[in-house]
C-alpha positions as CSV (number, residue, x, y, z in Angstrom):
1,X,0.0,0.0,0.0
2,X,1.2,3.4,-0.7
3,X,2.2,5.5,2.3
4,X,-0.1,8.4,3.1
5,X,1.3,11.8,2.3
6,X,2.1,14.1,5.1
7,X,0.0,17.2,5.2
8,X,2.1,20.2,5.8
9,X,0.3,23.2,6.9
10,X,2.1,26.4,6.4
11,X,1.0,29.1,8.7
12,X,1.3,32.5,7.4
13,X,3.0,34.6,10.0
14,X,2.9,38.3,10.0
15,X,6.1,39.9,9.6
16,X,7.6,40.8,12.9
17,X,7.3,44.5,13.5
18,X,10.0,46.1,15.3
19,X,8.6,47.8,18.4
20,X,8.5,51.4,18.1
21,X,10.8,53.3,20.3
22,X,9.0,54.7,23.3
23,X,8.4,58.4,22.9
24,X,9.5,60.6,25.6
25,X,6.7,61.5,28.0
26,X,5.1,64.8,27.3
27,X,5.9,67.4,29.8
28,X,2.8,69.0,31.0
29,X,2.9,72.8,31.5
30,X,3.6,73.7,35.0
31,X,0.6,75.3,36.6
32,X,0.9,79.0,36.9
33,X,0.8,80.2,40.5
34,X,-0.5,83.6,40.9
35,X,1.4,85.7,43.3
36,X,-0.5,86.6,46.4
37,X,-0.8,90.3,46.9
38,X,-1.6,91.3,50.4
39,X,-3.2,94.7,50.6
40,X,-2.7,96.4,53.9
41,X,-5.0,99.3,54.8
42,X,-3.1,102.6,55.0
43,X,-4.7,103.0,58.4
44,X,-3.0,99.7,59.5
45,X,0.3,100.9,58.2
46,X,0.1,104.2,60.0
47,X,1.3,104.5,63.5
48,X,-1.5,103.9,66.0
49,X,-3.2,107.2,67.0
50,X,-2.8,108.4,70.4
51,X,-5.8,107.8,72.5
52,X,-7.0,111.1,74.1
53,X,-7.0,111.2,77.8
54,X,-10.3,111.0,79.7
55,X,-9.7,112.1,83.2
56,X,-11.5,114.4,85.6
57,X,-9.5,117.4,84.2
58,X,-11.1,116.7,80.8
59,X,-14.6,117.3,82.0
60,X,-15.7,120.8,81.1
61,X,-18.5,122.6,82.9
62,X,-20.2,125.5,81.2
63,X,-21.3,127.9,83.9
64,X,-24.0,130.5,83.9
65,X,-25.4,131.3,80.5
66,X,-22.4,130.1,78.5
67,X,-24.3,127.1,77.1
68,X,-26.8,129.5,75.5
69,X,-24.1,131.5,73.8
70,X,-22.3,128.3,72.6
71,X,-25.5,126.6,71.2
72,X,-28.2,129.4,70.8
73,X,-30.2,127.2,68.3
74,X,-31.0,124.8,71.1
75,X,-32.8,127.6,73.0
76,X,-34.3,129.9,70.4
77,X,-34.5,127.6,67.4
78,X,-32.1,129.4,65.1
79,X,-29.8,132.4,64.8
80,X,-31.8,133.8,61.9
81,X,-34.8,136.1,62.0
82,X,-37.1,133.6,63.7
83,X,-34.6,133.2,66.5
84,X,-34.2,137.0,66.7
85,X,-37.9,137.5,67.2
86,X,-38.0,134.7,69.7
87,X,-36.1,137.1,72.1
88,X,-39.2,139.3,72.1
89,X,-41.5,136.4,72.7
90,X,-39.5,135.3,75.8
91,X,-39.8,138.8,77.3
92,X,-43.4,139.3,76.4
93,X,-44.4,135.8,77.7
94,X,-43.3,136.9,81.2
95,X,-45.7,139.8,81.0
96,X,-48.4,137.6,79.6
97,X,-48.0,135.2,82.5
98,X,-48.6,138.2,84.9
99,X,-51.7,139.2,82.9
100,X,-53.1,135.6,82.9
101,X,-52.5,135.5,86.7
102,X,-54.6,138.7,87.0
103,X,-51.8,141.1,88.0
104,X,-51.1,142.9,84.7
105,X,-53.5,145.1,82.6
106,X,-51.2,146.5,80.0
107,X,-48.2,145.3,78.0
108,X,-46.3,147.8,75.8
109,X,-43.8,146.8,73.1
110,X,-41.6,149.5,71.5
111,X,-39.1,149.2,68.7
112,X,-36.3,151.7,69.4
113,X,-33.6,153.1,67.2
114,X,-30.6,150.9,66.5
115,X,-32.7,147.7,66.7
116,X,-33.3,147.9,70.4
117,X,-36.5,146.6,71.9
118,X,-38.4,147.7,75.0
119,X,-41.1,145.6,76.7
120,X,-43.0,147.3,79.5
121,X,-45.8,145.9,81.7
122,X,-47.7,147.1,84.8
123,X,-47.5,143.8,86.7
124,X,-46.2,143.2,90.2
125,X,-42.5,143.5,89.2
126,X,-39.8,140.9,89.6
127,X,-38.9,140.4,93.2
128,X,-35.5,142.0,94.2
129,X,-34.9,140.5,97.7
130,X,-32.1,138.0,98.2
131,X,-32.8,134.5,97.0
132,X,-32.2,131.8,99.6
133,X,-30.7,129.3,97.1
134,X,-28.5,131.5,95.0
135,X,-27.7,134.1,97.8
136,X,-28.2,136.8,95.1
137,X,-31.0,139.2,94.4
138,X,-34.0,137.3,93.0
139,X,-34.0,139.8,90.1
140,X,-30.4,138.8,89.1
141,X,-31.2,135.2,89.6
142,X,-34.2,135.3,87.2
143,X,-32.2,137.3,84.6
144,X,-29.0,135.2,84.7
145,X,-30.1,131.6,85.5
146,X,-31.7,129.1,83.1
147,X,-35.1,127.8,84.2
148,X,-35.5,130.3,87.0
149,X,-38.9,131.9,87.5
150,X,-42.2,131.9,89.3
151,X,-43.9,129.7,86.7
152,X,-42.1,126.6,88.1
153,X,-43.7,126.9,91.5
154,X,-46.9,125.3,90.5
155,X,-49.4,128.0,91.5
156,X,-47.5,131.2,90.7
157,X,-48.3,131.2,87.0
158,X,-50.9,129.3,84.9
159,X,-49.1,129.8,81.6
160,X,-45.6,128.4,80.7
161,X,-43.9,131.1,78.6
162,X,-41.4,130.3,75.9
163,X,-40.7,127.8,73.2
164,X,-38.4,125.8,75.5
165,X,-39.5,127.3,78.8
166,X,-36.1,128.7,79.6
167,X,-37.2,132.3,80.3
168,X,-35.8,135.7,79.9
169,X,-32.3,134.7,80.8
170,X,-31.8,133.5,77.2
171,X,-32.4,137.1,76.1
172,X,-29.8,138.3,78.6
173,X,-27.3,135.7,77.2
174,X,-27.9,136.7,73.5
175,X,-27.9,140.5,74.0
176,X,-24.8,142.7,73.8
177,X,-26.6,145.0,76.2
178,X,-29.7,144.7,78.4
179,X,-31.3,146.8,81.2
180,X,-34.2,145.8,83.4
181,X,-36.1,148.2,85.7
182,X,-38.5,147.0,88.3
183,X,-41.0,149.1,90.3
184,X,-42.0,147.2,93.4
185,X,-43.0,148.2,96.9
186,X,-42.6,151.9,96.3
187,X,-39.1,151.7,94.8
188,X,-37.5,151.5,91.4
189,X,-34.6,149.1,91.0
190,X,-32.3,148.5,87.9
191,X,-29.6,146.2,86.7
192,X,-27.6,146.0,83.4
193,X,-26.1,143.0,81.7
194,X,-23.9,142.2,78.7
195,X,-23.7,138.8,76.9
196,X,-25.1,136.9,79.9
197,X,-23.2,138.6,82.7
198,X,-24.3,141.4,85.0
199,X,-22.4,144.6,84.5
200,X,-23.8,146.3,87.6
201,X,-25.3,145.2,90.9
202,X,-29.0,145.6,91.5
203,X,-29.4,149.3,92.3
204,X,-32.2,151.1,94.1
205,X,-32.7,154.2,92.0
206,X,-35.7,156.2,93.2
207,X,-39.2,156.2,94.5
208,X,-42.1,155.1,92.3
209,X,-45.8,154.8,92.9
210,X,-46.8,152.2,90.3
211,X,-45.6,148.6,89.9
212,X,-44.2,146.8,86.8
213,X,-41.2,145.7,84.8
214,X,-39.4,147.4,81.9
215,X,-36.9,145.3,79.9
216,X,-34.8,147.0,77.2
217,X,-32.3,144.9,75.1
218,X,-30.0,145.1,72.2
219,X,-29.5,141.8,70.3
220,X,-25.9,140.6,69.9
221,X,-24.5,140.9,66.4
222,X,-22.0,138.2,67.3
223,X,-24.9,135.7,67.5
224,X,-27.4,136.9,64.9
225,X,-26.7,136.9,61.2
226,X,-29.2,139.7,60.6
227,X,-30.8,142.1,63.1
228,X,-34.0,143.4,61.6
229,X,-37.4,143.3,63.4
230,X,-40.6,142.9,61.6
231,X,-43.4,144.9,63.2
232,X,-46.1,143.0,61.4
233,X,-44.7,139.7,62.7
234,X,-44.8,141.1,66.3
235,X,-48.4,142.3,65.9
236,X,-49.4,138.9,64.6
237,X,-47.8,137.2,67.5
238,X,-49.6,139.5,70.0
239,X,-53.0,138.9,68.5
């Protein structure tokens, strides 16, 4: 018998490919780091401010009528024409209080030359005897002390006078010159003031038969921007 032929299977092999050379690893770009900028406040850079002292010596006390001269708007509203006319209202209101209490029948307001004003009434007159608390004449106390007057006693007056109830002393503080005359118990007394301070003592001048108070004042140009009284405004207020 013939021998069987050997089957030869030829496998086709793919040509061997040389491995590619490894490429160098790509360098990634380095991340950009932003520079930190610290902003310091100019106040922080500056030297620390010196703290002002706060001791007993740093406490200021305004005596007498100095608070009125420092802050007139707190007492009369303004330093314009409204505040200027308020001086008249404070003086008149004292006379009106006497009238409402039944002790005054006539109140006279006169505009004098050089912007002076005179207010006269026929009331009882401001007392002039020594005041127990202040050890000064009651007249000087009323004219130079804030919130001093008979209307605070409860029954003395039924009407509280001014816008802020501070009284005629505000007029004394804001006048470059002022004179008050009082007829009381058969005698006439007088005292003069300037910018809140008495310039004379309370003087007994002469005898008088009537009673009443006369206040004449000259507003201070250091305080008021304009000094010009409006007669119509005054009449309107009195009505």
